[in-house]
N, C-alpha and C positions, 0 to 999 in steps of 0.2 A: 595300320594307320591309326594315329592318335585321334581320340575324340576331341571335338572342338572345345569341349569343356576344359581340356588339359592345356590348351594353348595358353602361353604365359600372358598374352595381353587381352585375353577374352574377358577375365573378371574385371579388368580396368575398363574395358569397353562397356560391359554391363553396368558398372558403377556410374560411369559417365553419363550414360543414357538415363539411368535412374535419377541422377541428380537434376538433369535437364527437364525430366517429366515432373518431378516434385517442385522445382522452381517455377515452371509453367502453371502448374495448378495453384500454387500459392499466389502467383501474380493474377491469375484469373479471379480468384476469391477476392483479392484486394480490389480489382476492377469492378467486380459485380457488386461488392459492398459500397464502393464510392458512388456508383450509379444509382443504387437504391437510396442512399442517403440523399443524393442531389435531386432525385426525382421526388422524394417525399418532402424536401424543402420547397421545391417548385410548386407542388400541390398545395402546401400550406400557404404559399404565397398568393396563388390564384384565389383561394378561399377568402383570405383576409382582404384582398383588394376587392373582390366581389362585395364583401360585407360593407366596405368603406363607401360603396357607391349605393348601398340599399339602406334597409331599415337597421337600427341599432338596438331594437328591443331584444331581450334575452330570449323570448319565446320563438322569435324569428330565427335566431341562431341555432336553437335547438331543432327546429323544424328543417332548416337548411341542412345541417349535418346528417340527420336522420334520412332525408331524401337522397343526399348525396351518396350515402353509404349504400342504400338500396340499389340505386341506379348503377353505380360503379361496380358493385358485386354482380349485378345482372350482366353487364357488358364485359367486364374484365376477370371475374372469378374472384377467388379468396384474397384476403389481405386488405379489404376496405371495409371491415366492420366499422360500426360507429365509434368505437373506442380508438381504432387506428386512425380514422380520419380526424378525430379530435386531436390525437397526438401530433399529426402532421400540422394542423393549425397552431398548436402549442409550440411545435418546433420552430416555425417561421417567427412567431411572436418573440420567442426567446432569442433568436439569432436572425435579425432582419437584414444582416449583410452575410452573403455566402462566405466571405473571407474570415468571418468570425466563427464559422462552424469548426469545432475542434477536429483536426485531421487525424486520420489513422484509426478512428473509433467507429465501431459498428452501430448499426441502427438500434440495437439492443442496448448498447452503452448510452446512446443518445436518450432513449426512453428512461433509463435509470436516472440520468442527469436532470431530466426535465422535472423529476419529483423533488428536486432541491430548490427551495424558494429563495434562499439567500444567495445573492449573486457572487459574493466572495467565496463562499463555500463551493458553489458550483464551479467557478474558475479554477479553484485549487484541485478539485477531483478531475477536472478535465485534463489538466497539465500532468497530474500524478499518474493518471491512467495510461497516458502516453509514455511518460518517463519510465514506469515500472512494467509496462506492457501487461497490465491487469486484464483478466477476463471480466466479463460483466459481473459474474458472481463474486470475484475478488473485490470489484468496485463496491457492490452491495455490502460486503463484509466490512470494508473499511469505513463506509458511511455509517454503518450500525454501531461501529465502535467509537464514532465521533473523532476520527483521526484528525481532521482539520482543526476542530476545537482544541483537542488536547495539545497539538503542536503549537497552536496559536496562543494558548494561555501563557507560555513562557516568553512571549514577545511584547514589544510596545506596538503602538499603532503603525509606525513605519514598517515593523517587522511583519505584522499581520497582512498588510497590503502587499508586501513583497512575497510573502508566502502564497497568497491568493493569485498573484500574477505569474509567478515563475515556478510554483510547486515547491516541494521540499528538496532543495538542491544541497548536497552534502559536500562540504569543503574542508571542514574541520571535525575533530572527534566529537565535540559537544553536540553537533547537529545530527550525529548518527545515534544518539541516546535519547530515549523517551522517558518520561516519568509522569504518570504511571504507565506500566505495560498492562494491557487488558488480555487476560488469559481465559476469557469465558468459553473458548472452544474446548477447554478441558472438561468442561460440564461438572465442575466440582461444587457442591454446596458451600456457602460461605462458612458455615458453622462446622464443616468437616475438619477434623484434625488430620493434617497432612504431614508426612515426614519429608525431609529433603530427598531422600532416595525415591519416594513415590512421585514427588513433583518433577524430578529429572526424568524418570521413566515415562511419565505422562506427556512431557514435552518432547521426548524423542519419538514416542508413538504418534504424536501429531506434529512431526517436524515441518511439514509443508506449511501448515497454519502458523506455527511458531515463527518460521522464516518471514512469512507475510507480515506478522506483527513486528518483527524486528525491522524490517524495511529493506529497501534496495541495497544491494552490495554484499549482503551477508552470505558466506558459504560455509557449510558445516564441515569441521575438521575431525573432531573427536569428542567423546565423552569420557569421564573419569581419566583424564590425561595424567599419566604418572610422571613424577619428578622425584629424584632422590638427591638429597644433600647429606653426604657421609652416611650415617646410619639412620637418617630420618627420611621417611617416605611421605610424599604428599599427593592429593589427587585433585585436579582442578575439574570441577563439574562438567562444564562445557567449554569447548574451544571452537571458535569461528575464525574465518579470515575475511577481512573487509576489502573487496576488490577495488573500490573507489579510493579509500584512504590508504590501501596497500599496507595493512598492518593486521596482526593477530588481535582478536577480541576474546578475553577470557571472562567467562561468567561464573560467578559463585552464587549458589542458590541458598537462601535462608528463609525458613518458614516462621522464624521468630524475629524480634527486633535486631537490627545490626548493632554490634558492639565494636569497640576500638580494636579489639583483637581481630576482628574480621578484616578491618581496613588494613592492619599491619600484615596480615597473612596475604592479602591481595598484592600488597606492595612487594612482598617477597616473590610471589608468582611472576610479576611483571619484570622484576630485576633478573630473574632467572631466564625469562624469554628473551630478554634483550641480549643477555650474554651467550645464551646456549642455542636458541632456536632461530633468531633473526638471521637473514642472509642479506647479501647485497641488494639494495632496492626496497627492503622492508623499512617502514617507519616504525617508531616506538609503539609497542603494544597498548591496548586499552583494557581496562578492567571495569567490569560492571558486577556490582554486588546487587543481586535481585532479591528484594526482601518483602515480607509481609508488612513490616513496620520499620519506621526509622525516626530517630531523634535528630532533627535538623541542626541543633545547637551542638550535640555530641559529634555528629559527623564533621561539622565545620572545624571544630577543635582538634579532632583526631586526624584530620588531613592537612592541618597546618603544617607547612615546612616540606610536604611530600611533593616531589617534583613529577612523579609518574601520573599519568592520566587515569584517575580512579573516579567512578561515578557510582553513587548509591541511588537506586531507583526502587520505588515500590511497585508491586504487582497487585492486580485486583482481579477477582474471579468472577465479578458481575460486570455488566455493561454500565458505563457512566450515565448519569442522568443528563441526557442531551439538552433538555430545556435549561437546566442550571448553567451548563457550559456555554450555551448560546447567549445567554444573559450576560455572562462574564465577558465574552468576546464583544458584544455590542457596546458594553461599558468601555473597553479599551478603544474601540473605533470612534467612540464619542469624545475621547479625550482631545483637548486643544493642544 
């Protein structure tokens, strides 16, 4: 008699049950998270409404939160430390309408977002966390690298407001490219002399973090992609595919200043991919030359007349000065 394990439909049965269990568990986590966020919002509302009918002195508020923390902990156990109770109050003050609370985000995400004082930046990170399904650690990372400010600097006032309200929505190649890219996760001293091969290796070794910096839609394809034209052989440092734009993205790494020959070489790579690698449904490929330095005027003249989508972006090994970036964004928002 055959063992039940050898029955042709048993493995399918087991897989179907497993899928059901995993789906149920994921749903349960979402329900629990939503309940926790809603409960914390309600607790914050109760505290604020109580304060509005009582004294408004700062010392009274401090005393109230301390007493609440102590009594709630005695009655309901952990989770009601003074810091947590204060966060619940801050939560309600930041989102006084439940409908305004960002959906699909955990309480930990909310805590991270509450640390952002600029309302425009907070809205952006809310939207982007949902769009890109960031963990709270990824959210913290993107905040640390001033993602909102870096993206906003290339826009006018209308563009900054759109970025804040809708997040970074990619509909065309230029929107998928940053300048600069922050590669602080490589932990390379600014003064360190780095070869292009070393830079490539470090990016591959930290591919998950590099993909996070590249942004939503990038999928890794290959490194040192070989192509041959008669007796000449070339290697493209990194090749990605962009799922949203439906096109290949070729990245050439330069640890020195970009020259016109680098742009011509990228143009060759893009023409090759259009002719030899694109299939039905693929859009024209994009080329990014990622360099330590660039001369804007030279780049402008070198790319004159080129129809391919080539972008030259700088990379930096240290985090940007957030205060300076924030001042620049404020200046843009104050424009008439």
